[in-house]
C-alpha positions in Angstrom: 81.8 93.5 79.6 84.2 91.5 81.8 87.9 91.8 81.7 89.9 88.7 82.7 92.7 89.4 85.1 96.2 88.5 83.8 97.6 88.4 87.3 99.0 85.1 88.5 97.2 85.2 91.9 98.5 81.8 93.0 102.1 82.9 92.5 101.4 86.1 94.5 99.8 84.1 97.3 103.0 82.0 97.6 105.3 85.1 97.5 107.0 86.1 100.7 106.3 89.8 101.8 110.0 90.4 101.7 110.1 89.7 98.0 107.6 92.6 97.2 109.4 95.5 95.5 108.2 98.7 97.3 111.0 100.9 96.1 108.5 103.1 94.2 106.5 104.0 97.3 107.6 105.7 100.5 107.4 103.8 103.7 104.7 105.2 106.1 106.3 106.1 109.4 104.8 107.1 112.8 104.8 110.8 111.8 102.5 110.0 108.8 99.9 108.4 111.1 100.2 111.1 113.7 99.3 113.7 111.1 96.8 111.7 109.1 93.2 112.9 109.1 90.3 110.6 108.5 87.7 112.4 106.4 84.4 110.7 106.4 81.6 112.4 104.5 78.7 113.5 106.6 75.7 111.2 106.5 72.1 112.5 106.2 69.0 110.5 107.2 66.6 110.2 104.3 63.6 108.2 103.3 64.1 106.3 100.0 61.5 104.1 98.3 63.1 100.9 97.0 61.5 97.9 95.2 60.7 95.2 97.8 62.8 92.6 96.1 65.8 94.9 95.8 65.7 95.8 99.5 65.2 92.1 100.4 68.2 91.1 98.4 70.4 93.7 100.1 69.1 92.6 103.6 69.8 88.9 102.7 73.5 89.9 102.4 73.6 90.6 106.1 74.2 93.6 108.3 75.5 96.8 106.8 73.1 96.7 103.8 72.6 100.4 104.0 76.3 101.0 103.8 76.5 98.7 100.7 73.6 100.6 99.1 75.5 103.9 99.8 78.7 102.5 98.3 77.0 101.4 95.1 75.3 104.8 94.8 78.7 106.5 95.3 80.3 104.3 92.6 77.5 105.2 90.2 77.8 108.9 91.0 81.6 108.8 90.5 81.2 106.9 87.2 78.7 109.5 86.0 81.0 112.4 87.0 83.8 110.9 84.9 81.6 111.0 81.9 81.1 114.7 82.1 
């Protein structure tokens, strides 16, 4: 199932940043960034058995293939959590 975007991307690409209405969001100031905390989930080294062609496909996409596999697994996990 694919949903087609109704966004006029070419119009947005031509739009000047000053024309963007940001009145509904607060501006992030220096204080925000001073107090911001980066929370990165801890990683654990594991051994996982993948089909050879699946692993080859991810490696063909270039460096960071393990991160991409992790991102896909996280998206699947979150989708399953929403179903409960």
